C-alpha positions in Angstrom: 6.1 -0.7 -6.7 3.0 -0.4 -8.5 0.5 2.6 -8.5 -3.3 1.8 -9.2 -6.0 4.4 -9.5 -9.6 3.6 -9.0 -11.8 6.3 -10.6 -15.1 4.9 -9.0 -13.9 5.7 -5.6 -11.2 8.4 -6.4 -8.6 6.3 -4.7 -4.9 5.8 -5.4 -3.2 2.7 -4.2 0.4 2.5 -4.0 1.8 -1.0 -3.7 5.3 -1.0 -2.0 5.8 -4.8 -1.7 4.6 -8.2 -2.9 3.6 -9.2 0.8 0.2 -9.4 2.2 -1.1 -6.7 4.5 -2.1 -7.8 8.0 -2.8 -4.4 9.5 -3.6 -0.9 8.5 -3.2 2.5 10.2 -5.4 5.5 9.3 -3.2 8.5 9.4 -5.9 10.9 8.6 -9.1 10.9 6.4 -7.2 10.6 3.2 -4.3 8.5 3.9 -4.0 4.8 5.0 -0.8 2.8 5.5 -0.7 -1.1 5.1 1.7 -3.2 7.0 2.8 -6.8 6.8 2.8 -9.2 9.8 6.5 -7.9 10.6 5.3 -4.3 10.7 6.8 -3.3 7.3 4.8 -0.9 5.0 3.4 -2.7 2.1 1.2 -0.2 0.7 -0.5 3.3 0.8 -3.9 4.3 0.1 -4.7 7.9 -0.8 -8.4 8.5 -0.6 -10.2 11.5 -2.5 -6.9 11.4 -4.7 -8.2 14.0 -7.2 -9.3 16.5 -4.4 -5.8 15.8 -2.4 -3.2 16.4 -5.1 -1.9 19.8 -6.4 -0.7 18.3 -9.8 -1.8 15.5 -12.0 1.8 14.3 -12.4 3.3 11.6 -10.6 7.1 11.8 -10.2 9.2 9.1 -8.6 12.9 9.8 -7.7 14.8 6.8 -6.5 18.5 6.3 -5.8 20.3 4.4 -8.8 20.8 1.4 -6.6 17.2 0.9 -6.2 16.1 1.0 -9.8 16.0 -2.1 -11.9 19.0 -2.3 -14.4 16.7 -1.7 -17.2 15.3 1.5 -15.7 18.8 2.8 -15.2 19.9 2.1 -18.8 16.8 3.9 -20.1 17.8 7.0 -18.1 21.3 6.9 -19.1 20.3 6.5 -22.7 17.9 9.5 -22.5 20.7 11.5 -21.0 19.0 12.0 -17.6 16.2 14.3 -18.6 
């Protein structure tokens, strides 16, 4: 997963998969979901990001089995702050 912020358009793009988008669904004026040719989500666009969020921090919580081994090892080494 990759997060990219575009300050010139105040847009956050969350890249969920390394597959091309073939279709998009606009959920509301700030949120667009991109899908691949099998209907699986591959990205999320958040328009007007700075006006939409309530905190500047981005926190990600994933089950250990979804984290790369290096990330799990770093978390264990830090003591699960």
